[in-house]
C-alpha positions in Angstrom: 173.0 145.9 201.2 174.4 144.2 204.3 171.0 142.5 205.0 170.7 141.3 201.5 174.2 139.9 201.5 173.7 138.2 204.8 170.4 136.6 203.6 171.9 135.3 200.3 171.6 131.6 199.8 175.3 131.0 199.8 175.8 132.9 203.0 172.9 131.1 204.7 174.1 127.7 203.7 177.7 128.2 204.7 176.7 129.7 208.1 174.1 127.0 208.9 174.8 124.5 211.6 176.8 121.4 210.8 173.8 119.1 211.1 171.7 121.2 208.8 174.6 121.4 206.3 174.8 117.6 206.4 171.1 117.3 205.7 171.4 119.7 202.8 174.4 117.7 201.4 172.4 114.5 201.7 169.4 115.9 199.9 171.5 117.4 197.1 173.3 114.0 196.6 169.9 112.2 196.6 168.5 114.7 194.2 171.5 114.2 191.8 171.1 110.4 191.9 167.3 110.7 191.3 167.9 113.0 188.3 170.4 110.5 186.9 167.9 107.6 187.3 165.1 109.8 185.8 167.0 110.4 182.6 168.3 106.9 182.3 164.8 105.5 182.8 163.4 107.9 180.3 165.8 106.6 177.6 165.3 103.0 178.7 161.5 103.2 178.4 161.7 105.1 175.1 163.9 102.5 173.6 161.8 99.6 175.0 158.6 101.2 173.4 160.4 101.7 170.1 161.8 98.1 170.0 158.5 96.7 171.0 156.7 98.5 168.1 159.3 97.4 165.6 159.1 93.7 166.7 155.3 93.7 166.7 155.3 95.0 163.1 157.8 92.3 162.1 155.9 89.6 163.9 152.4 90.4 162.6 153.7 91.0 159.1 153.0 87.3 158.4 156.6 86.2 158.1 158.0 82.8 159.0 158.4 82.3 162.8 161.5 80.2 162.4 163.2 82.9 160.3 162.1 85.5 162.9 163.5 83.4 165.6 166.8 83.0 163.8 167.0 86.8 163.4 166.3 87.3 167.1 169.0 84.8 168.1 171.5 86.4 165.7 170.8 89.9 167.0 171.2 88.8 170.6 174.5 87.2 169.9 175.8 90.3 168.2 174.7 92.7 171.0 172.3 92.2 173.9 171.1 95.8 173.5 170.1 95.3 169.9 167.1 93.1 170.8 164.0 94.4 172.6 162.2 93.0 175.6 159.4 91.6 173.5 161.8 90.0 171.1 163.6 88.3 173.9 160.3 87.0 175.3 159.5 85.6 171.8 162.9 84.0 171.6 162.6 82.3 175.0 159.2 80.8 174.0 160.2 79.7 170.6 163.5 78.2 171.8 161.7 76.2 174.5 159.0 75.1 172.0 161.6 73.9 169.5 163.5 72.0 172.2 160.3 70.4 173.5 159.3 69.4 170.0 162.6 67.6 169.5 162.6 65.9 172.9 159.0 64.8 173.4 156.5 62.6 171.7 154.6 64.6 169.0 151.4 63.5 170.7 152.3 65.5 173.9 151.3 68.9 172.4 150.2 70.3 175.7 153.5 69.6 177.3 155.4 71.6 174.6 152.9 74.4 174.8 153.1 74.6 178.6 156.9 74.6 178.5 156.9 77.5 175.9 154.4 79.5 178.0 156.5 79.0 181.2 159.6 80.1 179.4 157.9 83.3 178.1 156.5 84.0 181.6 160.0 83.7 183.1 161.5 86.0 180.4 158.6 88.4 181.0 159.4 88.6 184.7 163.1 89.3 183.9 162.2 92.0 181.5 159.8 93.6 184.0 162.4 93.5 186.7 164.8 95.3 184.4 162.3 98.0 183.5 161.2 98.5 187.1 164.8 98.9 188.4 165.4 102.1 190.4 161.7 102.9 190.5 161.7 102.0 194.2 164.5 104.5 194.7 162.5 107.3 193.1 159.5 106.4 195.2 161.6 106.5 198.4 163.1 109.9 197.4 159.6 111.3 196.8 158.2 110.1 200.1 161.2 110.6 202.4 163.0 113.7 201.1 160.4 116.2 202.5 160.7 114.7 206.0 164.5 114.8 205.9 164.3 118.5 204.8 161.8 119.1 207.6 164.1 117.5 210.1 166.9 120.0 209.0 164.4 122.8 209.3 163.2 121.9 212.7 166.8 121.5 214.0 167.8 124.9 212.5 164.8 126.7 214.1 165.6 125.1 217.4 169.1 126.5 217.2 167.7 129.9 216.3 165.5 130.0 219.3 168.2 128.7 221.6 170.4 131.6 220.4 167.6 134.0 221.5 168.1 132.9 225.1 171.3 134.9 225.3 169.8 138.0 223.7 168.1 140.6 225.9 165.8 141.9 223.2 164.5 139.5 220.6 163.8 141.1 217.2 162.9 139.7 213.8 166.3 140.7 212.5 168.0 138.6 215.0 166.0 135.4 214.3 165.4 135.8 210.6 168.8 134.5 209.3 168.5 131.3 211.4 165.0 130.6 210.3 165.8 131.4 206.7 168.8 129.0 206.6 166.7 126.3 208.3 163.9 126.7 205.7 166.4 126.1 202.9 166.6 122.5 204.0 162.9 122.1 203.4 163.2 123.8 200.0 165.9 121.4 199.0 163.9 118.4 200.2 160.9 119.5 198.1 163.3 120.1 195.1 164.4 116.5 195.5 161.0 115.0 196.1 158.7 116.6 193.5 160.6 115.5 190.3 161.0 112.0 191.8 157.3 111.7 192.5 156.3 113.0 189.0 158.8 110.7 187.3 157.8 107.6 189.4 154.1 108.1 188.5 154.8 108.7 184.8 157.3 105.8 184.4 155.0 103.4 186.4 152.2 104.2 184.0 154.4 103.7 180.9 155.8 100.4 182.3 152.3 99.1 183.1 151.3 99.8 179.5 154.3 97.9 178.2 153.5 95.0 180.6 150.0 94.8 179.1 151.5 94.6 175.6 153.9 91.9 176.7 151.2 89.8 178.4 148.9 90.2 175.4 151.7 89.0 173.1 152.4 85.9 175.4 148.8 84.9 175.1 148.5 85.5 171.4 151.8 83.7 170.6 150.6 80.8 172.8 147.5 80.5 170.6 149.7 80.5 167.5 151.9 77.7 168.9 148.8 75.8 170.0 147.5 75.8 166.4 150.9 74.6 165.2 150.7 71.6 167.5 147.4 70.3 166.1 
């Protein structure tokens, strides 16, 4: 019973060296932050996908573009979260197209079209920056956390072997607690890294698919605007 109690996780963590405890605390904090970003990003991508599908259905239903633009503008003024990324891209392009049509000579169709396309590309970049936020943090956690945990493990094992220098007879029972508490740092590092890597790969794939849908819409909407300028 004494051995089991001495090798419990709580006992090993509380009796670890100060540096190893700091490493464990750092990894636990990083893991908590990564899980927060994982859940936030999951809901963000889910909402972005849903809003994109809703707007695509409304856009390709054959309704009037000006009416759709007025609805998008009204929804954005009510609440910025009520409009989706694709709807904001459409609003940016349509707004610039209407402004250019009022300001330029009707014969300069290419100027109006280029302005609308640039506005949509700028809105596209803003939306992608928002979707990709915190992905770099998850990538860093996934790549660095195992090495931070390994650093704590190496330091703990070094202290264990240094303690054996003052012992006349080295036994497994004497070195086991020190090695066990050191290996916990590696376990916590892996616990922080594995979910971050899985989430990063999954969310990167989902965001890439959304980006392809946004880019396709920009090109298709540009073709529609080009036909209207003729």
